[in-house]
C-alpha positions in Angstrom: -82.9 -31.4 -10.2 -83.5 -35.1 -10.3 -81.1 -37.6 -8.6 -79.4 -38.7 -11.9 -78.5 -35.1 -12.7 -77.4 -34.5 -9.2 -75.1 -37.5 -9.1 -73.6 -36.7 -12.5 -72.9 -33.1 -11.5 -71.4 -34.2 -8.1 -69.1 -36.8 -9.6 -67.9 -34.5 -12.3 -67.1 -31.5 -10.2 -65.9 -32.8 -6.8 -62.3 -33.2 -5.7 -63.4 -35.8 -3.1 -63.5 -39.5 -3.4 -67.1 -40.1 -4.1 -68.7 -43.5 -4.7 -72.3 -44.2 -5.7 -73.2 -47.7 -4.4 -76.4 -49.6 -5.1 -78.4 -51.7 -2.7 -76.3 -54.8 -3.4 -73.1 -53.0 -2.4 -71.8 -52.6 -6.0 -70.1 -49.4 -7.1 -72.2 -48.0 -10.0 -70.4 -44.7 -10.4 -67.4 -42.9 -9.0 -65.6 -39.6 -9.1 -62.4 -39.1 -11.0 -60.5 -38.6 -7.7 -61.6 -42.1 -6.7 -60.3 -43.5 -10.0 -57.0 -41.6 -9.6 -56.4 -42.9 -6.1 -57.8 -46.5 -6.2 -57.5 -47.3 -9.9 -60.3 -48.8 -12.0 -61.0 -51.6 -9.6 -62.7 -50.9 -6.2 -63.4 -54.5 -5.3 -61.1 -54.4 -2.2 -62.6 -51.2 -1.0 -66.2 -52.2 0.0 -67.4 -55.2 1.9 -70.8 -56.7 0.9 -73.9 -55.1 2.3 -75.0 -57.0 5.5 -78.5 -56.3 6.9 -78.6 -53.1 5.0 -75.3 -51.8 6.5 -72.3 -50.9 4.3 -69.0 -51.7 5.9 -65.9 -49.8 4.9 -62.7 -51.8 4.6 -60.0 -49.2 3.5 -59.3 -46.0 5.4 -55.6 -45.7 4.5 -54.2 -45.8 1.0 -50.5 -45.2 0.2 -49.7 -42.0 2.1 -53.3 -40.9 2.3 -55.9 -41.0 5.1 -59.5 -41.1 3.9 -62.3 -40.0 6.3 -65.7 -41.4 5.1 -69.2 -40.2 5.4 -72.2 -42.1 4.2 -75.6 -40.9 2.9 -78.6 -42.8 1.7 -80.2 -41.3 -1.4 -83.0 -42.9 -3.5 -82.0 -46.5 -2.6 -78.4 -45.8 -3.2 -75.5 -45.2 -0.8 -73.5 -42.0 -1.5 -70.1 -42.6 0.0 -67.9 -39.5 0.3 -64.2 -39.7 1.3 -62.2 -36.6 2.4 -58.6 -37.3 1.4 -55.7 -35.9 3.3 -52.0 -36.8 2.7 -49.6 -37.5 5.6 -48.0 -34.1 4.9 -51.4 -32.4 5.2 -52.1 -34.2 8.4 -48.8 -33.1 9.8 -49.5 -29.5 8.8 -52.9 -29.8 10.4 -51.4 -31.0 13.7 -48.9 -28.1 13.7 -51.7 -25.7 12.9 -53.9 -27.0 15.7 -51.3 -27.6 18.4 -48.0 -25.8 17.8 -47.0 -22.9 20.2 -46.5 -20.3 17.5 -48.8 -18.0 15.4 -49.9 -19.0 11.9 -51.9 -16.5 9.8 -52.7 -15.8 6.2 -54.1 -12.8 4.2 -55.7 -12.2 0.8 -53.9 -10.4 -2.1 -54.7 -7.0 -0.4 -53.2 -8.0 2.9 -56.6 -8.4 4.5 -56.7 -11.1 7.3 -58.3 -14.4 6.2 -57.6 -16.7 9.1 -55.2 -17.7 11.9 -54.5 -20.7 14.2 -55.9 -21.5 17.7 -52.6 -20.4 19.4 -52.8 -16.9 17.9 -56.5 -16.6 18.7 -55.6 -17.4 22.3 -52.7 -15.0 22.5 -54.6 -12.1 21.0 -57.9 -13.0 22.7 -60.0 -12.9 19.5 -62.2 -15.4 17.6 -61.5 -16.4 14.0 -64.8 -14.8 12.9 -63.7 -11.5 14.5 -60.2 -11.8 13.0 -61.3 -12.6 9.5 -61.6 -9.5 7.3 -59.5 -7.2 9.5 -57.1 -4.8 7.8 -53.8 -4.0 9.5 -55.3 -0.6 10.4 -58.1 -2.4 12.1 -55.7 -4.6 14.0 -53.6 -1.5 15.0 -56.7 0.2 16.3 -57.9 -2.9 18.2 -54.5 -3.3 20.0 -53.5 0.4 20.2 -50.5 -0.1 18.0 -48.5 2.8 16.6 -49.2 3.4 12.9 -45.6 2.7 11.9 -45.9 -0.8 13.5 -48.9 -2.1 11.7 -47.9 -0.3 8.5 -44.7 -2.3 8.6 -46.7 -5.6 8.9 -48.8 -4.5 6.0 -45.9 -3.5 3.8 -44.1 -6.8 4.5 -47.2 -8.8 3.4 -47.6 -6.7 0.2 -43.9 -7.1 -0.6 -44.3 -10.9 -0.4 -47.4 -10.8 -2.6 -45.9 -8.4 -5.1 -42.5 -10.1 -5.5 -43.5 -13.7 -4.8 -40.5 -14.0 -2.5 -40.5 -14.9 1.2 -39.3 -12.7 4.0 -37.4 -14.8 6.5 -36.3 -14.2 10.1 -37.9 -10.8 10.4 -37.7 -9.2 13.9 -41.1 -7.6 14.3 -41.7 -4.4 16.3 -42.6 -5.0 20.0 -46.3 -5.6 20.5 -48.5 -4.9 23.5 -50.8 -7.8 24.2 -54.4 -7.4 25.6 -53.1 -8.3 29.1 -50.6 -5.4 28.9 -47.5 -7.5 28.5 -44.9 -6.8 25.9 -44.1 -9.4 23.2 -41.4 -9.8 20.6 -41.8 -12.0 17.6 -39.6 -13.3 14.8 -41.6 -13.9 11.6 -41.4 -15.8 8.3 -43.7 -14.8 5.5 -44.3 -16.7 2.2 -46.5 -16.2 -0.8 -49.7 -18.3 -1.2 -50.3 -19.6 -4.7 -53.2 -21.1 -6.5 -53.1 -24.2 -8.8 -51.8 -22.0 -11.6 -48.9 -20.7 -9.5 -50.5 -17.2 -9.2 -49.8 -15.4 -5.9 -53.2 -15.0 -4.2 -52.1 -13.9 -0.7 -49.4 -14.4 2.0 -49.0 -16.8 4.8 -46.9 -16.1 7.9 -45.5 -17.8 10.9 -44.4 -15.9 14.0 -42.5 -17.3 17.0 -42.5 -15.6 20.4 -38.8 -14.7 21.1 -39.6 -12.5 24.2 -37.7 -14.6 26.7 -34.6 -14.7 24.4 -34.9 -10.9 23.7 -35.2 -10.0 27.4 -32.3 -12.2 28.3 -30.2 -10.6 25.6 -31.2 -7.1 26.8 -30.4 -8.1 30.4 -27.0 -9.4 29.3 -26.3 -6.2 27.3 -27.1 -4.1 30.4 -25.0 -6.2 32.6 -22.1 -6.2 30.1 -22.3 -2.4 29.8 -22.3 -2.0 33.6 -19.3 -4.3 33.8 -17.5 -2.3 31.2 -18.2 0.9 33.1 -17.0 -0.6 36.3 -13.7 -1.8 34.7 -13.3 1.7 33.1 -13.6 3.4 36.5 -11.4 0.8 38.3 -8.7 1.2 35.6 -8.9 5.0 36.0 -8.6 4.8 39.8 -5.7 2.3 39.6 -3.8 4.3 36.9 -3.9 7.6 38.8 -1.8 6.4 41.8 0.4 4.3 39.6 1.3 7.3 37.5 2.4 9.1 40.6 4.4 6.1 41.8 6.1 5.7 38.4 7.1 9.4 38.4 8.5 9.0 42.0 10.5 5.9 41.0 11.9 7.7 37.9 12.9 10.6 40.1 14.7 8.3 42.6 16.5 6.5 39.8 17.6 9.8 38.5 19.0 10.9 41.9 20.7 7.6 42.3 22.4 7.9 39.0 23.6 11.5 39.9 25.1 10.3 43.2 27.0 7.6 41.4 28.7 10.1 39.1 
């Protein structure tokens, strides 16, 4: 494939901002994405070539951040900009740094990927995780069948109905270090550009501390109720006898007064 055919194919099919720049620093071709973002004029985007070096002027545009890479091909500069919106950057930050699990599956409920936090919690790499079925995950972490089957059915329900499942309390999980973990999950359908459901995406928050505190409170509350029940019984028994004695005395007093 000659360079002209290569450039034409690249500019036509890419979703990136792609600019073909000649040796004088002039834009001689551009992708449709470049036109959509910057408009027909790109004069304010590129500074003139100085000593053979091309200097970039714009890295932000509207709510978008553009990360550039530069290649020299056949006396031309091929400038490729990866575009991310502020919303995408925020989601990327949450994906990379947040202290909860993010994961997604294909339309059959087969694992496609997860975030660094989940990889750390479950002591697995993304390559090892990708392609696992829920049965595989159950076997890897010694989960009862009903546990991983519930995860699978929840995913399939989201994929089949196109409706999210919110605030789902997941069955207790045993982590690789032997500790118990409780999660609350939220699952949503993943859709393609034509709005077809192609899989599910989920987010799980560790609620173990809250769960253990609740169980501790419930045990304490039950113990308190039992103590009060026994105290009430112990108090009522002598009181009943005393009341009977008082009633008898009152009866005798009334008889003596007659």
